[in-house]
C-alpha positions as CSV (number, residue, x, y, z in Angstrom):
1,M,-31.9,-8.8,19.1
2,T,-29.3,-7.4,17.3
3,E,-25.5,-8.7,17.6
4,K,-23.2,-6.5,19.4
5,R,-20.6,-5.4,17.4
6,P,-17.3,-5.9,18.5
7,E,-15.5,-2.1,19.2
8,H,-12.4,-3.0,17.6
9,I,-12.0,-4.4,14.5
10,Y,-8.6,-6.3,12.4
11,I,-8.3,-5.6,8.5
12,E,-8.7,-9.9,8.5
13,Q,-12.2,-9.1,9.6
14,M,-12.8,-6.8,6.9
15,I,-11.6,-8.7,4.1
16,A,-15.1,-11.0,3.5
17,P,-17.5,-8.0,4.0
18,V,-15.6,-5.9,1.2
19,A,-15.9,-9.5,-0.9
20,E,-19.1,-9.6,-0.8
21,A,-20.2,-6.2,-1.5
22,T,-17.5,-6.0,-3.8
23,G,-18.3,-10.0,-5.5
24,L,-14.4,-9.7,-5.6
25,S,-12.6,-13.6,-4.1
26,K,-11.5,-13.6,-0.7
27,R,-7.6,-13.3,-1.6
28,V,-7.7,-10.4,-4.0
29,V,-9.2,-8.1,-1.7
30,K,-7.0,-9.2,0.8
31,S,-4.2,-8.7,-2.0
32,V,-5.6,-5.4,-2.5
33,I,-6.5,-4.2,1.5
34,T,-2.3,-5.2,2.3
35,A,-1.1,-3.3,-1.4
36,F,-2.9,-0.9,0.1
37,C,-1.7,-0.7,3.3
38,R,1.5,-0.6,2.3
39,E,1.4,2.3,-0.1
40,A,-0.4,4.2,2.1
41,A,2.5,3.6,4.9
42,R,5.8,4.0,2.6
43,E,3.4,7.6,1.4
44,L,3.2,8.5,5.3
45,S,6.7,7.7,6.4
46,E,7.3,9.9,3.1
47,G,6.4,12.7,4.6
48,R,3.3,13.1,2.3
49,E,-0.7,13.3,3.5
50,L,-2.3,10.8,2.1
51,T,-6.1,12.6,1.5
52,L,-9.2,9.5,0.5
53,R,-12.2,11.7,0.3
54,G,-15.3,10.7,1.7
55,F,-13.4,9.6,4.9
56,G,-10.6,11.4,5.7
57,R,-6.7,13.4,5.7
58,F,-3.9,11.5,7.2
59,K,-0.7,13.6,8.5
60,I,2.3,13.8,9.4
61,A,3.5,15.9,11.7
62,T,7.5,16.5,13.7
63,I,6.5,16.4,17.4
64,K,9.6,16.3,19.3
65,S,13.2,17.1,18.4
66,Y,16.4,17.5,20.2
67,W,20.0,16.2,20.5
68,N,21.4,13.2,21.9
69,T,24.5,11.9,22.7
70,D,26.3,9.1,21.2
71,L,27.4,8.0,24.6
72,N,29.8,5.4,22.4
73,G,32.0,7.6,20.1
74,N,30.7,11.4,22.0
75,R,28.7,12.3,18.5
76,R,25.5,13.9,18.9
77,A,22.7,12.6,17.1
78,Q,19.4,14.7,16.2
79,K,16.1,12.5,17.1
80,K,13.1,13.4,15.6
81,F,9.8,11.2,16.3
82,R,6.8,12.1,13.8
83,R,2.9,11.4,14.7
84,I,0.6,10.7,12.6
85,Y,-2.7,12.8,12.8
86,F,-5.9,11.3,11.3
87,S,-8.8,14.5,10.5
88,P,-12.3,12.5,9.8
89,S,-14.3,14.3,6.4
90,A,-17.5,16.1,7.6
91,N,-18.7,13.2,5.0
92,L,-17.4,10.5,7.5
93,M,-18.6,13.1,10.9
94,K,-21.8,12.9,9.6
95,K,-22.2,9.6,9.4
96,L,-20.6,8.9,12.3
97,N,-23.5,11.6,13.8
98,S,-26.2,10.5,12.2
99,H,-25.4,6.5,14.1
100,L,-25.2,7.4,17.8
101,H,-28.4,9.6,17.3
102,R,-30.1,6.9,15.7
103,D,-28.8,4.8,18.5
104,K,-29.9,7.3,21.0
105,A,-33.6,7.5,19.6
106,S,-34.0,3.6,20.0
107,N,-32.6,2.8,23.3
108,E,-35.2,5.5,24.7
């Protein structure tokens, strides 16, 4: 019987498998993943798209913008809210769908 994998995984849980697959130490992998996430967040916060070929694209969009009154000084300030959208690559979608079809076939 195969072990059921969790539906949600944290970055910390990816360190050991990546270290094993690459032959790098867990410490180095953790540093690389942390630095990558920090840089990705910085680029996205500056409004840039982030494309990881073979995985997908992260895009920032402003979803709401309205004027708000500051009650302390009666100044009006524009409030903007941004959202991150992810578009998976065709390659990733193919892998995801083939995995689902394989699981369905094995259960029948």
